[in-house]
C-alpha positions as CSV (number, residue, x, y, z in Angstrom):
1,X,27.2,37.1,-9.5
2,X,23.4,36.4,-9.6
3,X,22.1,32.6,-9.3
4,X,20.9,31.5,-13.0
5,X,17.3,30.6,-13.3
6,X,17.1,27.4,-15.7
7,X,13.5,27.6,-16.5
8,X,14.4,31.3,-18.0
9,X,17.2,29.8,-19.8
10,X,15.0,26.8,-21.1
11,X,12.0,29.4,-22.1
12,X,15.2,31.3,-24.1
13,X,16.5,28.4,-26.0
14,X,12.9,27.2,-26.8
15,X,11.8,30.4,-28.5
16,X,15.0,31.2,-30.3
17,X,16.1,27.6,-31.8
18,X,13.0,28.1,-33.8
19,X,14.9,31.1,-35.1
20,X,17.9,29.1,-35.9
21,X,15.6,26.3,-38.1
22,X,13.8,29.3,-39.7
23,X,16.6,30.8,-40.9
24,X,18.2,27.3,-42.2
25,X,14.8,27.1,-44.3
26,X,15.5,30.7,-45.6
27,X,19.0,29.9,-46.4
28,X,17.7,26.6,-48.1
29,X,15.0,28.2,-50.4
30,X,17.4,30.9,-51.4
31,X,19.6,28.7,-53.3
32,X,20.3,28.2,-56.4
33,X,22.4,26.3,-59.1
34,X,24.5,29.0,-60.1
35,X,25.5,29.7,-56.5
36,X,25.8,26.0,-55.7
37,X,27.9,25.4,-58.7
38,X,30.8,28.0,-57.1
39,X,32.0,25.3,-55.0
40,X,35.1,23.2,-56.2
41,X,34.4,21.2,-59.4
42,X,37.6,19.6,-59.4
43,X,37.0,18.0,-56.1
44,X,33.2,16.4,-56.9
45,X,35.0,15.5,-59.9
46,X,37.5,13.5,-57.9
47,X,35.0,11.9,-55.8
48,X,33.7,9.8,-59.4
49,X,30.0,11.4,-58.9
50,X,28.4,10.3,-62.2
51,X,24.7,10.8,-60.9
52,X,23.1,14.4,-61.4
53,X,21.3,13.5,-58.1
54,X,24.5,12.8,-56.3
55,X,26.3,15.8,-57.1
56,X,23.1,18.0,-56.2
57,X,23.2,16.1,-53.0
58,X,27.0,16.4,-52.3
59,X,26.9,20.1,-53.3
60,X,23.7,21.0,-51.2
61,X,25.7,19.4,-48.5
62,X,28.9,21.5,-48.9
63,X,27.1,24.3,-48.8
64,X,24.6,23.4,-45.9
65,X,27.3,22.6,-43.5
66,X,29.1,25.7,-43.9
67,X,25.8,27.8,-43.8
68,X,24.4,25.8,-40.8
69,X,27.9,26.2,-38.6
70,X,27.1,30.2,-38.7
71,X,24.1,29.9,-38.1
72,X,24.1,27.9,-35.1
73,X,27.1,30.1,-34.1
74,X,25.7,32.8,-34.0
75,X,22.7,31.2,-31.9
76,X,25.1,30.2,-29.0
77,X,26.7,33.9,-29.5
78,X,23.2,35.0,-28.6
79,X,22.7,32.3,-26.1
80,X,26.0,33.3,-24.0
81,X,24.9,37.1,-24.0
82,X,21.5,36.1,-22.2
83,X,23.2,33.9,-19.8
84,X,25.5,36.8,-18.9
85,X,22.7,39.3,-19.0
86,X,21.0,37.0,-16.1
87,X,23.9,36.5,-13.9
88,X,26.0,39.7,-13.8
89,X,23.6,42.3,-15.8
90,X,26.2,41.5,-18.8
91,X,25.1,43.1,-22.3
92,X,26.1,43.0,-26.0
93,X,28.8,45.0,-26.7
94,X,29.1,48.2,-29.4
95,X,33.1,47.8,-29.4
96,X,33.9,46.2,-32.6
97,X,35.3,42.4,-32.3
98,X,33.3,42.4,-29.1
99,X,30.1,40.2,-28.5
100,X,29.6,40.6,-24.4
101,X,31.1,42.9,-21.8
102,X,30.2,42.0,-18.3
103,X,31.3,42.8,-14.8
104,X,32.4,40.4,-12.1
105,X,34.6,40.3,-8.9
106,X,36.0,43.9,-9.7
107,X,36.7,42.7,-13.4
108,X,35.5,44.0,-16.5
109,X,35.4,41.2,-19.0
110,X,35.4,42.1,-22.8
111,X,34.3,38.7,-24.6
112,X,34.3,37.7,-28.3
113,X,32.8,34.7,-28.7
114,X,33.0,32.1,-31.1
115,X,30.7,28.6,-31.1
116,X,34.0,26.4,-31.5
117,X,37.4,26.0,-31.8
118,X,38.0,25.5,-35.5
119,X,37.5,29.7,-36.4
120,X,39.2,32.2,-38.8
121,X,42.4,32.2,-40.8
122,X,45.3,34.1,-39.4
123,X,44.6,37.4,-40.5
124,X,41.0,37.0,-38.8
125,X,42.6,36.0,-35.4
126,X,45.2,38.9,-35.9
127,X,41.9,41.3,-36.1
128,X,40.6,39.8,-33.4
129,X,43.7,40.4,-31.1
130,X,43.7,43.9,-32.3
131,X,39.7,44.5,-31.6
132,X,40.3,43.1,-27.9
133,X,43.1,45.3,-27.6
134,X,41.6,48.4,-28.8
135,X,38.3,47.8,-26.5
136,X,40.6,46.8,-23.6
137,X,42.5,50.2,-23.9
138,X,39.4,52.4,-24.4
139,X,37.8,51.3,-21.3
140,X,41.2,51.9,-19.0
141,X,41.4,55.0,-20.4
142,X,37.6,56.3,-19.5
143,X,38.1,54.5,-16.1
144,X,41.7,54.9,-14.7
145,X,41.6,52.0,-12.1
146,X,39.4,49.5,-14.0
147,X,40.6,46.0,-14.5
148,X,39.7,44.9,-17.7
149,X,40.5,41.3,-19.2
150,X,39.8,40.2,-22.6
151,X,38.3,36.9,-23.2
152,X,38.2,34.7,-26.4
153,X,35.1,32.3,-25.0
154,X,34.7,29.2,-27.3
155,X,31.3,27.4,-26.6
156,X,32.8,23.9,-27.1
157,X,35.7,22.2,-26.8
158,X,38.0,20.7,-24.4
159,X,41.2,23.0,-24.8
160,X,42.4,24.0,-21.1
161,X,42.5,27.8,-20.3
162,X,45.5,29.8,-21.8
163,X,46.8,33.3,-22.4
164,X,47.3,34.0,-26.0
165,X,47.7,37.0,-27.8
166,X,47.0,39.1,-24.6
167,X,43.7,38.1,-24.2
168,X,42.0,35.1,-22.1
169,X,41.1,31.8,-24.1
170,X,38.5,30.1,-22.6
171,X,37.0,26.9,-24.2
172,X,33.8,24.7,-23.5
173,X,32.8,23.6,-19.9
174,X,35.1,26.6,-18.6
175,X,33.2,29.2,-20.6
176,X,29.8,28.7,-19.7
177,X,31.1,28.7,-16.0
178,X,32.8,31.8,-16.3
179,X,29.7,33.6,-17.2
180,X,27.1,31.9,-14.6
181,X,29.7,30.0,-12.0
182,X,27.7,27.0,-12.8
183,X,29.9,23.8,-13.8
184,X,26.5,22.2,-15.0
185,X,25.6,25.0,-17.6
186,X,27.4,23.1,-20.6
187,X,25.2,20.2,-20.0
188,X,22.1,21.9,-18.9
189,X,21.6,23.8,-21.7
190,X,21.5,20.5,-24.2
191,X,17.8,19.4,-23.6
192,X,16.2,22.9,-24.7
193,X,18.5,22.8,-27.6
194,X,16.9,19.9,-28.8
195,X,13.7,21.0,-28.3
196,X,11.4,20.1,-31.2
197,X,14.4,19.2,-32.9
198,X,12.4,16.3,-34.7
199,X,9.7,18.3,-35.9
200,X,11.9,20.9,-37.5
201,X,14.4,18.4,-38.7
202,X,11.7,16.5,-40.5
203,X,10.3,20.1,-42.0
204,X,14.0,20.4,-43.1
205,X,14.2,17.5,-44.9
206,X,10.8,17.5,-46.9
207,X,11.8,20.9,-48.3
208,X,15.4,19.7,-49.0
209,X,14.4,17.0,-51.0
210,X,11.9,19.2,-53.2
211,X,15.4,21.3,-53.7
212,X,17.5,18.4,-54.7
213,X,14.5,17.7,-57.3
214,X,14.4,21.4,-58.6
215,X,18.3,21.6,-59.0
216,X,18.6,17.9,-60.2
217,X,16.4,18.7,-63.4
218,X,18.1,22.0,-63.8
219,X,21.6,20.5,-63.7
220,X,20.4,17.9,-66.4
221,X,18.9,20.4,-68.6
222,X,22.2,22.5,-68.3
223,X,25.2,20.5,-67.9
224,X,24.2,16.9,-68.9
225,X,24.6,15.4,-72.0
226,X,21.7,15.3,-74.4
227,X,22.4,11.5,-75.9
228,X,23.7,9.7,-72.7
229,X,22.6,11.8,-70.0
230,X,26.5,11.7,-68.5
231,X,27.2,15.2,-66.8
232,X,29.4,17.1,-69.0
233,X,32.4,18.1,-66.5
234,X,34.4,20.4,-69.2
235,X,31.1,22.2,-69.3
236,X,30.3,22.3,-65.6
237,X,34.3,23.2,-65.2
238,X,34.0,26.1,-67.8
239,X,31.2,27.5,-65.7
240,X,32.9,27.7,-62.8
241,X,36.2,28.9,-63.8
242,X,36.6,29.7,-67.4
243,X,37.3,33.4,-67.5
244,X,40.3,33.4,-70.3
245,X,40.1,36.6,-73.0
246,X,42.5,35.6,-75.5
247,X,42.7,39.4,-76.7
248,X,44.0,40.5,-73.1
249,X,44.5,37.5,-70.8
250,X,46.1,39.9,-68.2
251,X,45.9,43.3,-67.5
252,X,48.9,45.8,-68.2
253,X,51.2,46.1,-65.4
């Protein structure tokens, strides 16, 4: 395995972290009230939110947290592929469900990269298992003596390396070591990831404040009582979940 030039890693991170922040802003700009109100209305009523601005703020946080996790996960997966390219001529895989392939110590690794340990439901995990098995079988079929190892690589967490569902699950520091043979890489990528973080965050918060103001105004106009100003939860829940048709509530079997 080639030694990893950390300056190249820093350059990659500095260039690509900007894309993460830009995609965050894009997801914010594409938001509208209707999309926000697809979130669970009963949950927010249970939190006893009475101000339109508070409701919008909570809805926005719920939406952005899931969106942000996905966006940053894409960034970390890209970084893992870049590191493997530098150390062992790894490459982005074309196999379904596989993100990365590389060869080291007479073993061909096929890797699905996840940003964190809490990913996927049972059906998604079943599909990953099948995708990895299929990728391994195809490689062994085309290279009859090839030693192939399937891996679920998770970018952060402390879970010990284990073999489950037929693949190796490797997490956190151990994962970054697998693709670089540098036991400190998981720490060394922290500083460049924070490149101009304050500037990007300030810009995001400014735009977020404007979006909150716009959506709050729309919520007041559509879902607040005209006289009292209170949130009309019945109207909001009806918008979210009302679909009863008295003439045909259920389709014929």
